[in-house]
SELODO-88147 format. One record per residue (C-alpha): x, y, z. Coordinates in pm, 1 decimal. Layout:
# SELODO-88147
- X/Y/Z
- X/Y/Z
...
This chain:
# SELODO-88147
- X/Y/Z
- -0.9/1.3/0.5
- 97.8/361.4/-36.8
- 274.5/570.8/226.2
- 176.9/933.7/267.8
- 434.8/1206.8/297.3
- 262.5/1460.3/525.8
- 8.9/1491.4/803.8
- -240.6/1756.1/920.4
- -130.2/2007.4/1184.4
- -262.2/2023.6/1534.3
- -119.5/2196.4/1839.2
- 89.9/2033.2/2106.7
- -126.3/2096.0/2408.3
- 99.2/1986.4/2691.7
- 462.9/1926.7/2760.9
- 560.3/1771.2/3092.6
- 912.8/1759.0/3231.5
- 1040.2/1406.5/3258.1
- 818.3/1279.8/2977.6
- 889.7/944.7/2822.1
- 1181.4/927.3/2580.5
- 1116.8/779.8/2235.4
- 1278.1/482.7/2071.6
- 1322.7/365.7/1719.1
- 1213.4/29.8/1590.2
- 1346.5/-158.2/1894.8
- 1038.1/-187.9/2110.3
- 1214.0/-337.8/2407.1
- 1432.8/-31.7/2459.4
- 1348.8/287.8/2648.0
- 1046.8/457.0/2486.6
- 978.1/712.5/2227.9
- -389.9/779.2/1319.3
- -652.1/1090.3/1226.4
- -156.3/1132.0/1109.4
- -107.8/1359.7/1203.1
- 27.7/1635.8/1403.0
- 280.8/1910.4/1358.5
- 303.3/2095.2/1685.8
- 270.0/2470.5/1656.8
- 265.9/2571.0/2022.6
- 337.3/2442.8/2372.1
- 110.5/2508.0/2667.5
- 155.7/2415.7/3031.5
- -69.6/2156.0/3188.4
- -271.6/2259.4/3490.9
- -131.2/2123.1/3817.1
- -161.0/1746.1/3790.1
- -423.9/1571.5/3995.8
- -448.8/1199.5/4052.6
- -716.8/1020.5/3847.9
- -1050.6/998.5/4026.6
- -1065.5/684.5/4242.1
- -1268.1/394.8/4107.4
- -1559.8/257.2/4307.9
- -1421.1/-97.2/4304.3
- -1137.0/-282.4/4139.5
- -908.6/-75.3/3916.2
- -936.5/-199.9/3558.7
- -616.9/-17.3/3460.7
- -427.8/-216.7/3725.1
- -591.2/-544.4/3625.0
- -491.7/-512.6/3257.7
- -116.0/-564.2/3214.6
- 121.7/-502.5/2927.8
- 186.0/-878.3/2917.0
- -181.6/-935.3/2847.1
- -159.6/-705.7/2547.6
- 174.8/-846.0/2426.6
- 25.3/-1194.7/2427.0
- -240.7/-1080.5/2181.0
- 10.3/-887.4/1967.6
- 221.7/-1202.4/1937.4
- -87.0/-1398.9/1830.0
- -174.9/-1144.5/1560.1
- 184.7/-1148.1/1439.1
- 183.0/-1528.3/1415.1
- -150.3/-1525.1/1235.0
- -8.8/-1288.5/972.2
- 318.1/-1482.7/936.2
- 134.9/-1804.6/855.0
- -127.9/-1645.1/629.9
- 47.7/-1454.1/356.3
- 215.2/-1193.4/575.7
- -92.9/-982.2/650.7
- -435.2/-970.9/813.5
- -611.8/-776.3/538.5
- -982.3/-831.4/469.5
- -1045.5/-1084.0/198.3
- -750.4/-1293.8/309.7
- -704.2/-1584.6/549.7
- -517.9/-1369.8/800.0
- -822.7/-1157.7/870.3
- -1051.1/-1459.2/901.3
- -819.7/-1625.2/1152.3
- -792.9/-1294.9/1345.5
- -1170.9/-1286.9/1376.0
- -1177.3/-1642.7/1506.6
- -901.6/-1561.7/1756.7
- -1092.0/-1263.4/1899.0
- -1416.7/-1461.0/1912.8
- -1245.6/-1750.0/2093.5
- -1084.5/-1523.6/2354.2
- -1414.5/-1344.9/2416.8
- -1603.9/-1669.4/2467.4
- -1339.3/-1786.7/2713.0
- -1389.3/-1458.7/2903.1
- -1763.2/-1523.0/2930.4
- -1893.0/-1309.5/2642.1
- -2139.7/-1412.1/2374.8
- -1984.5/-1235.0/2075.2
- -2167.0/-1168.0/1750.4
- -1993.7/-1181.8/1413.3
- -2161.1/-925.1/1187.7
- -2087.9/-1007.0/825.4
- -2103.7/-761.3/538.6
- -1983.0/-714.1/181.8
- -1782.9/-423.8/50.2
- -1657.1/-296.9/-286.0
- -1310.9/-438.7/-336.2
- -1044.9/-249.0/-533.8
- -676.7/-318.4/-588.8
- -409.4/-212.8/-837.6
- -259.3/-505.0/-1027.7
- 43.1/-318.5/-1159.9
- 204.0/23.5/-1134.8
- 17.7/310.4/-1301.0
- 174.6/548.7/-1552.6
- 159.9/924.6/-1594.6
- 366.3/1071.7/-1875.7
- 373.8/1387.5/-2084.6
- 382.3/1301.9/-2455.5
- 353.1/1650.6/-2613.7
- 481.9/1911.1/-2675.9
- 776.7/1759.4/-2485.9
- 817.8/1423.5/-2317.8
- 852.1/1345.5/-1947.3
- 766.9/1054.7/-1721.4
- 647.2/1089.6/-1361.4
- 731.9/858.6/-1074.0
- 455.1/672.4/-893.2
- 453.2/734.3/-518.2
- 661.6/1049.5/-540.3
- 499.4/1244.5/-824.3
- 153.3/1086.5/-839.7
- -74.8/809.2/-711.9
- -379.4/631.8/-845.6
- -704.0/724.7/-674.1
- -870.0/437.5/-490.7
- -1162.0/309.4/-700.4
- -1015.4/459.7/-1017.4
- -1131.4/294.0/-1334.3
- -877.7/92.3/-1535.1
- -749.8/178.3/-1880.9
- -492.7/355.5/-2092.8
- -563.8/702.9/-2229.1
- -339.0/917.7/-2450.7
- -514.1/1245.7/-2520.5
- -497.3/1625.8/-2512.3
- -530.4/1791.4/-2174.4
- -791.9/2052.7/-2095.3
- -761.0/2261.1/-1778.1
- -1084.1/2294.0/-1579.7
- -1133.8/2622.5/-1393.6
- -788.1/2617.4/-1234.3
- -751.1/2887.0/-967.2
- -483.8/3151.9/-1002.4
- -403.7/3098.2/-634.5
- -539.0/2919.9/-330.6
- -775.6/2624.2/-322.4
- -1051.0/2717.2/-566.3
- -1344.3/2505.5/-685.1
- -1194.2/2346.5/-993.8
- -1432.6/2083.6/-1129.4
- -1694.6/2128.8/-859.1
- -1958.3/2286.3/-1083.5
- -2103.0/2168.6/-1413.0
- -2035.4/2512.8/-1559.7
- -1662.2/2455.2/-1512.3
- -1677.5/2217.0/-1807.3
- -1839.9/2455.4/-2053.2
- -1668.4/2401.5/-2389.6
- -1490.2/2088.0/-2271.4
- -1384.2/1871.5/-2566.1
- -1502.1/1510.4/-2535.3
- -1221.1/1257.3/-2517.6
- -981.6/1499.5/-2349.7
- -809.9/1449.8/-2014.0
- -955.8/1681.7/-1748.5
- -689.4/1858.6/-1540.9
- -828.0/1979.9/-1207.8
- -690.5/2100.6/-875.8
- -790.5/1949.3/-542.7
- -1017.2/2182.3/-347.4
- -1359.4/2243.0/-188.6
- -1574.1/1954.1/-311.8
- -1525.1/1578.7/-299.4
- -1307.8/1404.1/-557.3
- -1607.4/1190.2/-647.6
- -1797.8/1505.6/-747.8
- -1512.0/1629.5/-967.4
- -1476.8/1296.1/-1143.3
- -1851.8/1255.0/-1196.2
- -1880.9/1598.5/-1356.5
- -1572.8/1534.6/-1569.4
- -1711.4/1207.5/-1692.7
- -2047.5/1370.6/-1769.3
- -1862.9/1628.1/-1981.8
- -1697.5/1348.2/-2179.4
- -1354.2/1331.0/-2014.1
- -1152.8/1017.7/-2094.4
- -945.9/1045.7/-1777.6
- -910.7/1279.0/-1478.5
- -593.7/1425.9/-1328.7
- -653.8/1596.9/-992.3
- -340.2/1754.8/-850.7
- -272.5/1864.3/-491.9
- -348.8/2214.5/-367.4
- -83.6/2471.1/-267.6
- 92.1/2406.1/59.7
- 32.8/2031.2/49.5
- 336.3/1807.5/-3.9
- 337.1/1490.6/-208.6
- 77.0/1337.1/-438.4
- -292.3/1303.1/-361.8
- -371.7/983.1/-174.5
- -741.6/1000.5/-250.2
- -1050.8/796.2/-314.6
- -1344.8/848.6/-548.6
- -1542.1/621.6/-311.7
- -1712.5/413.2/-583.2
- -1556.0/256.3/-891.5
- -1516.6/525.5/-1157.1
- -1562.2/458.0/-1531.0
- -1238.8/643.8/-1616.7
- -877.8/640.5/-1492.5
- -811.0/892.5/-1213.7
- -467.1/991.0/-1083.3
- -346.9/1249.8/-832.9
- -13.7/1431.8/-890.5
- 164.4/1653.1/-641.7
- 113.4/2028.3/-653.8
- 457.9/2069.1/-806.0
- 377.5/1832.9/-1093.9
- 23.6/1960.6/-1132.7
- 120.1/2327.6/-1145.8
- 376.2/2245.7/-1415.1
- 107.7/2068.5/-1615.3
- -125.6/2364.9/-1562.0
- 130.9/2605.6/-1711.2
- 185.3/2374.9/-2007.9
- -189.5/2336.5/-2062.5
- -231.0/2714.6/-2064.6
- 25.6/2744.0/-2345.1
- -160.9/2479.3/-2546.5
- -66.0/2150.4/-2708.7
- -26.6/1949.5/-2386.8
- -101.5/1577.6/-2415.4
- -65.6/1311.1/-2148.9
- -62.4/936.7/-2125.9
- -252.2/800.5/-1824.4
- -256.9/428.3/-1750.5
- -419.7/252.9/-1455.9
- -448.6/-121.3/-1401.9
- -692.4/-217.5/-1129.6
- -936.0/-493.5/-1042.3
- -1256.3/-447.9/-850.0
- -1554.1/-645.4/-728.7
- -1727.6/-748.4/-405.1
- -1566.8/-911.3/-103.7
- -1688.2/-1006.2/241.7
- -1562.1/-908.2/583.3
- -1700.0/-893.1/935.5
- -1718.5/-702.6/1261.0
- -1694.8/-871.5/1602.1
- -1933.0/-726.3/1862.1
- -1954.2/-824.7/2229.0
- -2158.0/-667.1/2511.9
- -2091.9/-689.9/2881.8
- -2352.5/-886.1/3077.4
- -2388.0/-601.5/3326.6
- -2499.8/-247.1/3256.5
- -2801.0/-58.1/3127.4
- -2893.9/-148.3/2772.3
- -3034.8/201.4/2725.3
- -2698.5/377.3/2782.7
- -2427.3/192.0/2592.8
- -2057.5/276.8/2581.3
- -1904.8/158.8/2252.9
- -1529.8/91.0/2256.0
- -1386.0/0.5/1915.7
- -1067.3/-71.4/1724.7
- -1015.1/-196.5/1371.0
- -895.1/-554.6/1331.4
- -769.2/-555.4/971.0
- -425.7/-468.5/836.2
- -326.9/-347.8/491.3
- -211.0/-614.8/239.7
- 151.6/-492.0/263.9
- 215.4/-620.7/615.8
- 89.8/-770.1/943.5
- -30.7/-435.9/1084.0
- 94.1/-478.5/1439.4
- 101.5/-110.7/1536.2
- -178.0/-38.5/1284.7
- -386.1/-169.8/1443.1
- -312.0/-484.6/1638.5
- -217.6/-249.4/1922.5
- -571.4/-109.5/1945.0
- -734.1/-450.1/1888.5
- -513.1/-619.7/2147.7
- -564.9/-344.3/2405.4
- -939.5/-368.8/2362.9
- -932.6/-748.8/2392.6
- -721.8/-732.0/2710.0
- -965.1/-483.2/2864.1
- -1263.2/-699.6/2765.6
- -1105.8/-1004.2/2926.3
- -1069.7/-827.1/3262.6
- -1384.9/-612.1/3276.4
- -1579.8/-904.8/3422.9
- -1384.3/-861.3/3745.8
- -1561.2/-530.8/3805.4
- -1873.5/-522.5/4017.9
- -2220.3/-395.7/3936.3
- -2141.2/-46.8/4073.9
- -1854.8/-15.0/3824.4
- -2056.7/-132.8/3522.1
- -2381.4/58.6/3546.8
- -2378.0/117.0/3170.4
- -2336.9/-162.0/2919.8
- -2002.7/-166.0/2741.9
- -2005.7/-280.7/2379.3
- -1664.5/-390.3/2254.6
- -1624.6/-381.4/1875.2
- -1349.5/-499.0/1642.0
- -1417.6/-337.5/1303.8
- -1342.2/-497.8/969.9
- -1232.9/-324.4/650.4
- -1124.4/1.2/812.4
- -834.5/9.3/568.4
- -1086.4/-1.7/282.2
- -1243.0/326.1/402.2
- -1412.6/268.3/741.2
- -1639.5/8.8/584.0
- -1709.3/-207.3/889.6
- -1790.8/69.9/1134.7
- -2001.0/246.3/870.7
- -2195.9/-75.6/807.0
- -2255.1/-119.4/1180.5
- -2386.9/234.9/1234.3
- -2609.0/211.9/923.6
- -2747.5/-117.9/1047.3
- -2888.1/51.6/1359.9
- -3225.4/213.2/1362.1
- -3276.9/554.5/1521.8
- -3382.8/396.4/1851.9
- -3075.2/172.1/1868.7
- -2844.0/463.7/1782.4
- -3015.9/662.1/2056.8
- -2913.6/402.3/2308.9
- -2543.4/463.3/2238.7
- -2406.9/709.4/2492.3
- -2065.7/755.2/2333.1
- -1801.0/598.6/2112.1
- -1436.9/539.5/2207.1
- -1190.5/471.3/1925.7
- -839.1/326.8/1955.4
- -624.4/319.2/1642.1
- -243.9/287.2/1661.1
- -135.6/299.6/2026.9
- 237.2/230.1/2008.6
- 400.6/425.5/1724.5
- 780.5/398.9/1766.9
- 836.0/772.7/1721.3
- 491.7/863.2/1844.7
- 311.5/1107.7/2070.5
- 10.7/1059.6/2293.9
- -271.1/1223.4/2101.6
- -623.4/1274.1/2235.5
- -905.5/1349.8/1993.8
- -1003.6/1718.4/2005.3
- -1350.6/1682.7/2152.0
- -1396.8/2048.3/2235.7
- -1272.5/2161.7/1893.2
- -1025.7/2400.3/2057.2
- -774.1/2360.0/1773.2
- -1039.8/2455.7/1514.7
- -924.7/2176.1/1285.2
- -1131.1/1899.3/1131.6
- -1504.7/1864.9/1188.0
- -1693.2/2001.1/1488.0
- -1763.4/1693.0/1701.4
- -2098.6/1625.3/1870.8
- -2179.2/1771.9/2211.4
- -2030.3/1557.0/2488.9
- -1710.1/1486.9/2299.2
- -1528.0/1753.5/2495.6
- -1604.9/1569.4/2819.5
- -1447.2/1257.1/2672.8
- -1135.5/1452.2/2580.6
- -1113.8/1597.6/2929.9
- -1140.8/1251.4/3085.2
- -836.7/1133.0/2892.9
- -648.0/1455.6/2963.7
- -717.4/1440.2/3336.2
- -597.7/1081.5/3351.2
- -268.6/1157.3/3176.8
- -221.9/1479.0/3378.2
- -255.4/1278.5/3698.0
- 35.6/1065.5/3578.9
- 234.7/1371.0/3461.7
- 234.7/1244.0/3102.3
- 227.0/1485.2/2805.2
- -50.7/1483.9/2550.5
- -116.3/1640.5/2212.3
- -452.8/1668.1/2041.6
- -563.9/1540.2/1705.4
- -866.9/1645.9/1498.0
- -1177.5/1455.4/1399.1
- -1093.9/1455.1/1026.0
- -1236.3/1115.1/927.0
- -919.3/907.1/944.6
- -1056.9/638.0/1173.6
- -1368.6/452.5/1283.8
- -1514.5/731.6/1495.6
- -1627.6/884.0/1163.2
- -1966.3/708.4/1124.8
- -2052.1/781.4/1488.8
- -1962.7/1151.2/1464.5
- -2169.2/1172.1/1145.3
- -2474.3/1058.0/1342.6
- -2419.7/1297.2/1630.6
- -2283.5/1041.1/1880.8
- -2023.3/1186.6/2122.6
- -1683.4/1039.0/2041.6
- -1325.2/1034.7/2160.8
- -1013.3/825.6/2196.4
- -637.8/826.6/2157.5
- -373.0/746.4/1895.1
- 1.3/788.8/1853.8
- 52.0/897.6/1492.1
- 100.6/745.1/1148.0
- 288.9/890.8/851.1
- 289.7/1248.9/976.5
- 621.6/1405.1/1077.4
- 719.8/1469.3/1438.3
- 787.8/1832.2/1522.4
- 1068.5/1974.5/1737.3
- 818.0/2066.4/2009.9
- 686.9/1709.3/2017.0
- 1037.4/1565.4/2026.5
- 1115.0/1788.3/2324.5
- 807.6/1666.4/2507.4
- 826.1/1297.9/2416.5
- 1178.6/1230.7/2299.0
- 1228.9/1064.5/1962.7
- 1336.4/1224.0/1637.0
- 1198.9/1549.5/1501.7
- 1151.1/1554.0/1124.8
- 1083.8/1179.0/1114.6
- 753.7/995.4/1075.4
- 566.9/895.4/1388.5
- 554.8/543.8/1246.7
- 821.9/478.4/978.2
- 658.6/138.8/906.7
- 306.7/275.4/856.1
- 125.7/56.7/601.7
- 448.3/-132.2/531.7
- 588.7/-483.0/559.8
- 799.6/-383.8/859.4
- 498.0/-311.0/1082.0
- 583.5/-600.8/1309.1
- 625.6/-652.3/1684.2
- 954.9/-462.2/1683.0
- 774.1/-160.2/1541.8
- 585.2/-102.1/1870.1
- 703.7/127.9/2147.7
- 598.2/-87.3/2442.4
- 633.0/181.6/2709.0
- 416.1/424.1/2517.1
- 168.1/143.1/2452.4
- 162.4/51.7/2822.6
- 54.2/402.6/2929.2
- -209.5/412.2/2658.7
- -354.3/76.5/2754.5
- -388.0/205.7/3110.7
- -583.6/502.6/2973.2
- -806.1/275.6/2761.3
- -890.3/71.8/3068.9
- -938.1/371.0/3297.5
- -1166.6/563.7/3062.8
- -1368.5/253.7/2976.2
- -1427.3/190.5/3346.9
- -1505.5/556.8/3409.2
- -1783.8/564.5/3153.6
- -1906.9/215.5/3236.1
- -1977.7/357.6/3582.3
- -2120.1/693.3/3468.7
- -2165.5/897.3/3152.7
- -2294.6/1197.7/3348.0
- -2048.8/1456.2/3206.9
- -2111.6/1336.9/2852.0
- -2489.3/1303.4/2832.0
- -2637.9/1346.3/3179.1
- -2682.1/968.3/3201.6
- -2972.8/969.8/2957.1
- -2946.8/944.1/2582.7
- -3149.6/1175.6/2366.5
- -3184.8/1189.1/1988.8
- -2833.6/1233.3/1852.4
- -2779.6/1546.2/1645.5
- -2456.9/1625.4/1459.3
- -2298.1/1950.5/1571.7
- -2256.8/2053.5/1205.6
- -2276.6/1887.7/864.2
- -2018.9/1608.7/866.6
- -1773.0/1685.2/587.7
- -1460.4/1486.2/667.8
- -1139.3/1533.9/476.6
- -1052.8/1167.4/506.1
- -1228.7/832.5/480.4
- -992.3/606.3/670.3
- -655.4/606.7/491.8
- -782.0/802.3/189.1
- -855.3/1171.4/130.1
- -1208.4/1232.6/1.5
- -1175.3/1602.2/-86.9
């Protein structure tokens, strides 16, 4: 799979003296997806206070790092013996599902396997983007351009026609039917990323008779466009970097520009599944959902992304039965989502499968995706929207953020914040107005100097250098960072199992999105 070059910016919100030091790929050494943060400021934490005492047993103390490591080792072995990955559609994912189900049954749960189908798409060979007139040049896949997910397959050599390219800034190139006035059928449509969804641009280009679409990145964004058109397109679609795209725009303005675009992809339907398990205790009318995606990408075993989240959730589920009735007043629903790497398919299917009444019984959603990045940070989702990035989350999300922050502050551990931008499985819940939160440690985004000062590790390097790669194995996990995050997963799960008072007043009402949900991402892919 492809590896992105940049991540979205979000402020470093706390730096604590004596914070954990980062490590490289050696997980057994001293420590170091949205993806994600470039720190722009440092703020002092309020005086740390110890986490609020639990009414009974302490779930964070019951769940140990060894419990989580045991599951990580199992997921690694499953991948090693099943083609090197745990991607949906392969044996590795199926065995991972059976492993989770078996462990849950042993812990006293009655898990449900929710099966679904999804549109499958994969490239069979490298794409091509080349200039054939008035001069010749070839562009490099991965550096200069990428194929859009769900691009159509084919080879097109044709003149290029620019479509309402802005003189500066983002613009609305290709967003309106009028942009294609005078478009010559059979031409390649050259558009700039901006404002509307890629699917909209491609649909309007196709309606105008375009034989292929080239959508280049907007100013200020590095690297090619790692995008999706969401459904299989009838024409090839590729996404160059801004540097390449702006060069093509200049050539198109002069006239006589022709390109060769070739994409080779296969698509169809495949099946996957979610694993859902509810606690026996707790009110069915006020449910706390705690989820993590179970699948990897085809390129590797996906141990940090996201066996860490899946294993942490499983370890917490195995020990939550030791809590008493006073600690589990609200039902906890553990969920392992399938096909997240295909664009949040499993979590989206689950939320869509619920009627309004069933959605109304969900108090909140907790999401855990990548908890041990080797050059990572400790990022809490921005529930109060203080960074003004990403979508405005539903009311109650700020209380979830504060719960995580208070826990880490009590342990004198630094945190950053990360936006709700659609990169993980909270997306379908946020879209339906369900309060959401969680933590992650970073993917392909680059660590800033401020973050390196707070956490250790290497500034200017990716949070996870093995993101979506073959090397995402056990040694790619920072165990000390993971350990503190697992404690937080357990603590916050127990906190809301006992009471959701600060989130929803202990009584669900009809969920209402805070604002129209217009995410920038759909899992690993940009949508606009």
